[in-house]
VMD Tcl script that draws the C-alpha trace (Angstrom):
set ca {
  {2.65 -30.24 -14.22}
  {1.29 -28.63 -11.07}
  {1.22 -26.08 -8.21}
  {4.58 -26.71 -5.92}
  {5.28 -24.71 -2.63}
  {3.82 -21.32 -2.21}
  {3.97 -18.60 0.48}
  {2.94 -14.88 0.85}
  {4.58 -12.33 2.84}
  {3.22 -8.97 3.52}
  {4.78 -5.71 5.94}
  {4.11 -2.22 7.10}
  {7.84 -1.39 6.12}
  {9.95 1.06 7.32}
  {8.27 4.06 6.78}
  {4.65 3.56 7.15}
  {2.16 3.68 10.19}
  {-0.28 0.85 8.65}
  {-0.77 -1.64 6.14}
  {-2.74 -1.03 3.28}
  {-1.75 -4.21 1.07}
  {-3.71 -7.30 0.87}
  {-2.61 -10.95 -0.73}
  {-4.13 -14.68 -1.64}
  {-2.04 -17.62 -1.91}
  {-4.52 -19.75 -2.42}
  {-4.07 -21.96 -4.83}
  {-4.79 -22.17 -8.02}
  {-5.36 -18.14 -6.51}
  {-2.55 -15.89 -6.11}
  {-2.87 -12.31 -6.12}
  {-1.90 -8.70 -4.33}
  {-4.13 -6.25 -3.78}
  {-2.42 -2.45 -2.91}
  {-5.18 0.30 -2.05}
  {-4.92 3.64 -1.75}
  {-7.24 6.70 -0.68}
  {-7.43 8.79 2.59}
  {-8.31 7.87 6.55}
  {-8.30 3.88 6.32}
  {-10.09 3.88 2.86}
  {-7.04 2.11 1.01}
  {-7.14 -0.70 3.54}
  {-10.90 -0.95 3.06}
  {-10.29 -1.04 -1.07}
  {-7.58 -3.46 -1.17}
  {-9.72 -5.86 0.78}
  {-12.85 -5.84 -0.96}
  {-10.76 -6.22 -3.57}
  {-9.24 -9.57 -1.57}
  {-12.40 -10.77 -0.55}
  {-14.12 -10.45 -4.56}
  {-11.35 -12.12 -5.80}
  {-11.39 -15.09 -3.28}
  {-14.53 -15.62 -4.35}
  {-13.70 -17.62 -7.91}
  {-15.11 -20.89 -8.83}
  {-13.40 -24.23 -9.70}
  {-14.55 -23.12 -13.92}
  {-12.84 -20.13 -13.59}
  {-10.60 -20.40 -15.74}
  {-7.82 -18.26 -18.69}
  {-7.54 -14.42 -18.48}
  {-11.43 -14.38 -19.00}
  {-11.68 -15.86 -15.78}
  {-9.58 -13.82 -14.32}
  {-10.77 -10.56 -16.13}
  {-14.17 -11.34 -14.57}
  {-12.57 -11.10 -10.93}
  {-11.35 -7.94 -11.19}
  {-13.89 -6.31 -12.80}
  {-16.19 -7.74 -9.85}
  {-14.04 -6.30 -7.60}
  {-13.71 -3.09 -9.19}
  {-17.66 -2.72 -9.03}
  {-17.47 -3.05 -5.35}
  {-15.05 -1.09 -4.49}
  {-16.76 1.54 -6.59}
  {-20.34 0.63 -5.25}
  {-18.94 1.22 -1.57}
  {-17.15 4.38 -2.46}
  {-20.39 5.99 -3.54}
  {-22.07 4.70 -0.39}
  {-20.09 5.56 1.96}
  {-18.60 8.91 2.83}
  {-15.48 7.86 4.32}
  {-14.24 5.61 1.80}
  {-15.16 8.25 -1.30}
  {-12.50 8.44 -3.40}
  {-10.54 5.12 -2.21}
  {-9.14 2.46 -5.42}
  {-6.84 -0.22 -5.25}
  {-3.87 -1.55 -7.53}
  {-4.04 -5.48 -8.02}
  {-2.37 -7.89 -9.57}
  {-3.52 -11.79 -9.54}
  {-2.89 -15.20 -11.55}
  {-4.48 -18.11 -11.88}
  {-3.36 -21.97 -12.83}
  {-5.05 -24.20 -14.62}
  {-3.69 -27.67 -14.49}
  {-5.02 -28.77 -17.65}
  {-3.73 -26.31 -20.15}
  {-0.40 -25.99 -17.78}
  {-1.09 -21.87 -18.10}
  {-0.61 -19.33 -15.60}
  {-3.68 -16.44 -16.55}
  {-2.57 -13.24 -15.13}
  {-4.86 -10.34 -14.39}
  {-3.20 -6.80 -13.84}
  {-4.57 -3.36 -13.36}
  {-2.02 -0.85 -11.83}
  {1.83 -0.81 -10.49}
  {1.69 -3.88 -8.80}
  {3.66 -6.60 -10.78}
  {3.77 -10.04 -11.95}
  {7.41 -11.63 -12.25}
  {8.76 -15.01 -13.94}
  {11.80 -16.64 -12.09}
  {13.30 -19.09 -15.22}
  {16.52 -20.81 -15.59}
  {18.19 -18.52 -13.19}
  {16.64 -15.04 -15.48}
  {13.46 -13.01 -13.75}
  {11.36 -11.51 -16.40}
  {8.41 -9.06 -15.46}
  {5.63 -9.86 -17.35}
  {3.40 -6.68 -16.07}
  {3.46 -3.35 -17.43}
  {2.88 -0.89 -15.26}
  {0.14 1.49 -15.51}
  {1.81 4.54 -14.21}
  {2.90 8.14 -15.42}
  {6.58 6.48 -15.33}
  {5.90 3.76 -17.54}
  {3.84 5.40 -19.95}
  {6.86 8.27 -20.23}
  {9.47 5.10 -20.84}
  {7.53 3.54 -23.44}
  {6.71 6.85 -25.22}
  {11.03 7.05 -25.38}
  {10.38 10.26 -23.11}
  {12.53 8.79 -20.13}
  {14.84 5.77 -19.75}
  {14.50 3.03 -17.37}
  {17.21 4.29 -15.09}
  {15.57 7.79 -15.11}
  {12.25 6.37 -14.21}
  {13.32 5.13 -11.16}
  {14.77 8.94 -9.92}
  {11.52 10.15 -11.00}
  {9.59 12.32 -8.08}
  {6.22 10.67 -9.70}
  {7.37 7.37 -10.32}
  {4.27 6.18 -7.51}
  {1.47 8.11 -10.26}
  {-0.63 5.58 -11.73}
  {-2.61 6.03 -14.54}
  {-5.46 3.17 -13.85}
  {-6.91 1.49 -10.64}
  {-9.61 -0.57 -9.38}
  {-12.46 1.62 -7.90}
  {-12.17 4.97 -8.99}
  {-14.67 4.54 -12.40}
  {-17.65 2.45 -12.34}
  {-15.70 -0.46 -14.86}
  {-11.83 -0.71 -15.64}
  {-9.83 -1.69 -18.54}
  {-7.73 -5.10 -16.87}
  {-4.73 -6.56 -18.95}
  {-4.90 -10.04 -19.07}
  {-2.81 -12.94 -20.40}
  {-1.52 -16.17 -20.40}
  {1.85 -17.76 -19.96}
  {2.78 -21.27 -20.97}
  {4.47 -22.58 -17.51}
  {7.63 -25.07 -17.16}
  {8.49 -27.39 -14.47}
  {10.93 -25.41 -12.36}
  {8.72 -21.90 -12.49}
  {8.64 -19.53 -9.52}
  {5.91 -16.65 -10.09}
  {6.30 -13.80 -8.46}
  {3.59 -11.42 -7.43}
  {4.66 -7.85 -5.40}
  {2.83 -4.76 -4.66}
  {5.69 -1.63 -5.53}
  {6.89 -1.57 -2.08}
  {9.60 -4.02 -3.02}
  {9.37 -3.04 -6.78}
  {10.42 0.87 -5.89}
  {13.21 -0.57 -3.55}
  {15.17 -3.59 -5.19}
  {15.85 -3.75 -8.70}
  {14.90 -7.01 -10.59}
  {18.56 -8.21 -10.29}
  {18.37 -8.18 -6.89}
  {14.79 -9.98 -6.77}
  {16.81 -12.54 -9.31}
  {19.31 -12.69 -6.62}
  {17.22 -13.18 -3.65}
  {14.90 -16.05 -4.98}
  {18.41 -17.52 -6.61}
  {20.37 -17.10 -2.78}
  {17.03 -19.12 -1.18}
  {17.31 -21.94 -3.57}
  {14.09 -20.81 -5.06}
  {12.30 -21.94 -1.75}
  {8.98 -19.90 -2.36}
  {8.97 -19.53 1.92}
  {12.75 -17.91 2.24}
  {12.76 -16.05 -0.73}
  {9.63 -14.35 0.58}
  {11.20 -13.46 3.79}
  {14.36 -12.73 2.30}
  {12.60 -10.00 -0.52}
  {10.73 -8.21 2.52}
  {13.80 -7.69 4.58}
  {15.79 -6.33 1.34}
  {13.04 -3.74 1.04}
  {13.21 -2.58 4.75}
  {16.86 -2.41 4.13}
  {17.17 -0.37 1.54}
  {14.24 2.07 3.35}
  {11.32 0.34 3.24}
  {9.55 3.40 2.47}
  {5.79 1.68 1.60}
  {4.18 -1.51 2.69}
  {5.91 -4.44 0.94}
  {3.88 -7.36 -0.28}
  {5.13 -10.32 -2.21}
  {3.15 -13.77 -3.04}
  {5.56 -16.66 -4.37}
  {4.67 -20.02 -6.37}
  {6.35 -23.11 -8.01}
  {5.29 -24.86 -10.67}
  {6.99 -28.52 -11.07}
  {6.28 -31.98 -12.59}
  {3.66 -34.37 -11.81}
  {-0.31 -34.57 -12.04}
  {-2.67 -32.03 -10.33}
  {-4.96 -33.98 -7.38}
  {-8.41 -34.25 -7.82}
  {-9.74 -31.11 -7.84}
  {-11.52 -29.53 -5.18}
  {-14.36 -27.01 -4.94}
  {-12.72 -23.96 -4.50}
  {-15.96 -21.95 -3.57}
  {-14.36 -19.47 -0.81}
  {-15.36 -16.61 1.09}
  {-14.67 -15.18 4.69}
  {-13.05 -12.97 6.92}
  {-10.01 -10.84 6.80}
  {-8.57 -12.28 10.22}
  {-5.04 -13.95 9.87}
  {-4.75 -17.92 9.23}
  {-3.92 -19.77 12.43}
  {-0.16 -20.26 12.43}
  {0.52 -17.21 10.16}
  {3.37 -15.49 12.22}
  {3.90 -12.06 13.01}
  {4.94 -10.43 9.79}
  {1.18 -11.94 8.03}
  {3.39 -14.94 6.46}
  {1.60 -17.85 4.74}
  {3.16 -20.75 3.02}
  {1.94 -23.92 1.55}
  {3.89 -27.10 0.75}
  {0.93 -28.51 -1.33}
  {-2.34 -27.09 -2.69}
  {-4.71 -27.42 0.37}
  {-8.03 -27.25 0.80}
  {-9.65 -24.25 0.96}
  {-9.43 -23.10 4.45}
  {-12.39 -20.55 4.22}
  {-11.01 -17.14 5.42}
  {-8.95 -14.88 3.02}
  {-4.96 -14.40 3.66}
  {-4.89 -10.87 4.36}
  {-2.89 -9.66 6.59}
  {-2.18 -6.60 8.70}
  {0.95 -4.49 9.92}
  {4.19 -6.31 9.57}
  {7.09 -5.26 12.68}
  {8.35 -2.30 10.77}
  {4.45 -0.69 11.34}
  {4.00 -1.41 14.90}
  {7.68 -0.59 15.64}
  {6.85 3.62 14.11}
  {3.26 3.23 15.81}
  {4.77 2.31 19.31}
  {7.58 4.85 19.17}
  {4.84 7.51 17.53}
  {2.63 6.63 20.88}
  {5.77 6.89 23.10}
  {6.21 10.77 21.83}
  {3.05 11.58 21.98}
  {2.43 10.37 25.76}
  {5.97 12.75 26.33}
  {4.32 15.43 25.09}
  {1.29 15.33 27.33}
  {3.31 14.71 30.12}
  {5.30 17.74 29.79}
  {2.25 19.89 28.80}
  {1.07 18.57 31.99}
  {3.99 19.22 33.93}
  {3.79 22.99 32.50}
  {0.62 23.35 33.62}
  {0.82 22.23 37.17}
  {4.14 24.14 37.73}
  {2.98 27.62 36.07}
}
mol new
graphics top color blue
foreach p $ca { graphics top sphere $p radius 0.5 }
foreach p [lrange $ca 0 end-1] q [lrange $ca 1 end] { graphics top cylinder $p $q radius 0.2 }
display resetview
């Protein structure tokens, strides 16, 4: 078994002025990070998390390997927040997946309320459990899943990277099968589109990761786009992996050459590392909102100047 097609998309959404999400779509590693914090600190935290995860080595495998990557991301965010007053209190949530061709498994590591899903045989399964207040209330029986979807504190998380010197990481493996499609997403998708809608979008796109990614972002925005929305999808198919290439990665936060305006990156087959992170900024929703704000501010300034001159 081997990896097939993969794609990632990030968009600012319809309510936010900037994008504080980041994603990695570099087979065999895939991840979504969602930053939090004042000013631009959330964006910084998500970027640090993505950079740390990108340093996966060829020998990194299984739950232990992905826990080590996420723990390193936590350490870097924590230390940056201590040394840079402008980023004090920042943090990020992350969900990452690492494919192991030898064991034909996918290791999942998870902190926060970004999610991992598995689409198999026409049905979708949520693999991760949110580290959030409402998820805990549902598990304890205080809330029903339907009540949780409407709860005013549904975005309150109970675990994140960078808020403490160490962090507990949920990690496990999933036995992959040919035809599986794995989805990682920020809560900008999950709070706007129900699991059934996610499954329908993937099925309608004929399980193609690139088309599914675009459809899921469009669906979240069509329902209001309350938050940044980021999705990464990859499939497992029959066949043997090509000879392993070195997986040492680093680089900058610049978009990959050829990325479209929504921050899309797709791969038909696993490729050699490009040397730069697949992290992308504002999509069209955020740019439009920012442009409208600038136009409004210019209008107010013009009226104020006119008023001052005519007085």
